[in-house]
C-alpha positions as CSV (number, residue, x, y, z in Angstrom):
1,M,3.6,-1.1,-11.9
2,S,5.5,-4.4,-11.6
3,E,4.5,-7.7,-13.5
4,L,0.8,-9.1,-12.5
5,R,0.6,-12.9,-11.6
6,F,-2.7,-14.6,-11.6
7,T,-4.4,-17.9,-10.1
8,E,-6.7,-20.4,-11.8
9,D,-9.3,-18.6,-9.6
10,H,-9.1,-15.6,-11.7
11,E,-7.5,-13.3,-9.3
12,W,-4.6,-10.9,-10.2
13,L,-1.7,-10.1,-7.8
14,R,0.7,-7.4,-8.0
15,A,3.9,-7.2,-5.9
16,E,4.3,-3.7,-4.2
17,A,7.5,-2.0,-3.6
18,D,6.9,-2.5,0.1
19,G,7.0,-6.2,-0.3
20,S,3.0,-6.6,0.2
21,V,0.8,-7.9,-2.8
22,T,-2.3,-6.3,-4.2
23,V,-5.1,-8.7,-5.1
24,G,-8.4,-8.5,-7.1
25,I,-10.3,-10.1,-9.7
26,T,-9.4,-10.3,-13.4
27,A,-11.6,-8.9,-16.2
28,F,-12.4,-12.4,-17.2
29,A,-13.9,-13.0,-13.7
30,Q,-15.5,-9.7,-13.5
31,N,-17.2,-10.0,-17.1
32,A,-18.5,-13.6,-16.1
33,L,-20.1,-12.1,-12.9
34,G,-22.0,-9.4,-14.3
35,D,-22.9,-6.3,-12.6
36,V,-21.5,-6.4,-8.9
37,V,-23.6,-5.3,-6.5
38,F,-21.7,-6.1,-3.1
39,V,-18.4,-7.0,-1.9
40,Q,-17.6,-8.5,1.7
41,L,-13.9,-7.5,2.3
42,P,-11.7,-9.7,4.3
43,E,-10.8,-9.3,7.9
44,L,-7.2,-8.0,8.7
45,Q,-5.8,-11.4,9.9
46,V,-3.5,-14.2,8.6
47,Y,-5.5,-16.7,6.0
48,D,-3.9,-19.8,4.6
49,K,-3.7,-20.1,0.6
50,G,-6.7,-21.2,-0.9
51,A,-8.9,-20.0,2.1
52,E,-12.2,-17.6,1.0
53,A,-10.9,-14.3,2.2
54,S,-13.6,-12.5,0.3
55,T,-17.0,-12.6,-1.3
56,V,-18.3,-10.7,-4.3
57,E,-21.9,-10.6,-5.3
58,S,-23.5,-9.7,-8.5
59,V,-26.7,-9.8,-10.1
60,K,-25.9,-13.1,-11.7
61,A,-24.0,-15.0,-8.7
62,A,-22.1,-14.6,-5.9
63,S,-18.1,-15.9,-6.0
64,G,-15.1,-16.4,-3.5
65,V,-12.1,-14.9,-3.8
66,Y,-9.6,-16.9,-2.6
67,M,-6.0,-16.1,-0.6
68,P,-3.6,-16.9,-3.3
69,L,-1.0,-17.8,-1.1
70,D,-0.3,-17.9,3.0
71,G,-0.3,-14.8,4.4
72,E,-1.7,-11.8,6.4
73,V,-4.0,-9.2,5.0
74,L,-2.8,-5.8,5.8
75,E,-5.3,-3.4,4.1
76,V,-8.8,-3.7,2.5
77,N,-10.4,-1.5,-0.3
78,N,-13.0,0.3,1.6
79,K,-13.9,2.0,-1.4
80,L,-15.8,-0.9,-2.6
81,D,-18.0,-0.8,0.5
82,G,-19.8,2.1,-1.0
83,S,-18.8,1.5,-4.6
84,P,-18.9,-2.1,-5.5
85,E,-19.2,-1.1,-9.3
86,L,-15.3,-0.1,-9.2
87,V,-15.0,-4.1,-9.7
88,N,-16.6,-3.6,-13.1
89,E,-15.3,-0.4,-14.0
90,D,-11.6,-1.1,-13.3
91,P,-11.0,-4.4,-12.1
92,M,-7.2,-4.5,-12.5
93,G,-6.9,-1.0,-10.6
94,E,-9.1,1.0,-8.5
95,G,-11.3,-2.2,-8.0
96,W,-8.8,-4.1,-6.3
97,F,-9.8,-6.2,-3.0
98,F,-6.8,-6.3,-0.5
99,R,-3.3,-6.2,0.1
100,F,-1.5,-8.8,1.9
101,K,2.0,-9.7,3.2
102,P,2.9,-13.3,1.7
103,A,4.3,-15.6,4.2
104,D,6.7,-16.6,1.3
105,A,7.7,-13.7,-0.8
106,D,9.3,-15.6,-3.8
107,A,5.9,-17.8,-4.0
108,V,4.6,-14.8,-5.6
109,A,6.7,-15.1,-8.8
110,K,5.6,-19.2,-8.8
111,L,2.1,-18.0,-10.3
112,L,0.7,-17.7,-13.4
113,G,2.3,-15.2,-15.5
114,Q,0.3,-13.4,-18.2
115,D,1.1,-15.6,-21.1
116,A,0.2,-18.8,-18.9
117,Y,-3.1,-17.0,-17.8
118,D,-4.1,-16.1,-21.4
119,R,-3.8,-20.1,-22.0
120,L,-6.0,-20.9,-19.2
121,I,-8.8,-18.5,-20.4
122,K,-8.5,-19.9,-23.8
123,A,-8.7,-23.2,-22.7
124,N,-11.8,-22.5,-20.6
125,A,-13.5,-20.6,-23.4
126,E,-12.8,-24.1,-25.7
127,A,-14.0,-26.4,-22.9
């Protein structure tokens, strides 16, 4: 598995061997949401960075999942249609949301690394 990258919106990204990038929400995000009951997956189309690509609904709230970079969604995790609880059970694995091809492949490496993301979580907890 390649090194994970993170966004300030609590999405994780993993670069795949074929040049695509897998996206999901972090364990921190799914813990904050509580029990996930529904996931609206994105359309297979081009999105701009920051656009709401997906929505996740829990017993507590609904939250957007944002496109981390400009790119085209190539695949969605259809398992989430019938089993949204995968987001709670395995947010960094089977609970992934979508794969996309970034417009700028080098931009993935510029996102937060694990240490920077851990500092972000700590700062949020202290705020």
